[in-house]
Structure formats: C-alpha cells, structure tokens
C-alpha positions in Angstrom: 0.0 0.0 0.0 1.4 3.4 -1.0 1.3 6.3 1.4 0.2 9.7 0.0 0.3 13.0 1.9 -1.8 15.9 0.7 -1.0 19.3 2.0 -3.9 21.7 1.6 -6.0 24.4 3.4 -9.7 25.0 3.8 -11.4 27.0 1.0 -8.8 26.0 -1.6 -10.6 24.8 -4.8 -7.5 23.3 -6.3 -7.1 21.3 -3.0 -10.6 20.0 -3.4 -9.9 19.0 -7.0 -6.7 17.2 -6.1 -8.4 15.4 -3.2 -11.2 14.3 -5.6 -8.6 12.8 -8.0 -6.8 11.0 -5.1 -10.1 9.7 -3.9 -11.0 8.4 -7.3 -7.7 6.6 -7.8 -7.9 5.2 -4.3 -11.0 3.3 -5.4 -8.8 1.0 -7.5 -5.3 1.4 -6.1 -4.6 0.6 -2.4 -3.6 3.9 -0.9 -3.1 5.3 2.6 -3.9 9.0 2.3 -3.1 11.6 4.9 -4.5 15.1 4.4 -2.7 17.9 6.3 -4.2 21.4 6.8 -1.2 23.7 6.5 -3.1 26.6 8.0 -2.7 25.1 11.4 1.1 25.0 11.3 3.3 28.1 10.6 6.2 26.0 9.4 4.1 24.1 6.9 2.5 27.4 5.8 6.0 28.8 5.1 7.1 25.6 3.3 4.0 25.0 1.2 1.8 28.1 1.3 2.5 29.2 -2.2 2.4 25.8 -3.8 -0.7 24.1 -2.4 -2.1 21.7 -2.9 1.1 19.6 -2.7 1.0 15.8 -3.1 3.7 13.6 -1.7 4.0 9.9 -2.7 6.1 7.9 -0.2 7.5 11.2 1.1 8.6 12.6 -2.3 6.8 15.5 -3.9 4.8 14.2 -6.9 2.5 17.0 -7.8 1.5 20.6 -6.9 -1.4 22.8 -7.9 -3.1 20.2 -10.1 -3.1 16.5 -10.9 -5.6 14.6 -13.0 -6.7 11.1 -12.3 -4.7 9.9 -15.4 -1.6 11.7 -14.3 -1.8 10.4 -10.8 -2.2 6.8 -12.1 0.9 7.3 -14.2 2.8 8.7 -11.2 1.8 5.6 -9.2 2.7 3.0 -11.8 5.9 1.2 -10.8 5.5 2.2 -7.2 2.8 -0.3 -6.3 
C-alpha cells in the first residue's frame, strides 16, 4: 500500500480538485492517504503556502497545484 500525503488548506478549490482525484484513484489502487491542513502550522504554511495543494507519494513531492486522475495513475505506476 502506498502512502500519500496531501498538503492543503480550507477553502482551496485546487485542493478540493486534487483530493477528488486522489479519492477516485484510491477506489482501484490501495492507498493510505493523509491530508494535512497547512493553515494550522506556521512552518508548513511557510514551506507549502505558495504551492498548495502539494501531493507527496512515499514522502517525495509528486505534484503541486493540479493532478488529473490519469496523471496520478501514471505517477503511481511502478510504485505499487
């Protein structure tokens, strides 16, 4: 099972779009997804504030701003 971390904040439509793509892929690919609200942590806000949403796969940055279902599937190929 792959571990994905999604850095986001409330009210971010791009975050909602990326979360929807991750949720759709998770229907067919075994994923453990952790969503982290950067607005609750000043360090995370400094690190990711201008790039959100940011998606990490197994701790490595895989996407920022946008990712389609197809692109996410391509990213995950070979890591399962």
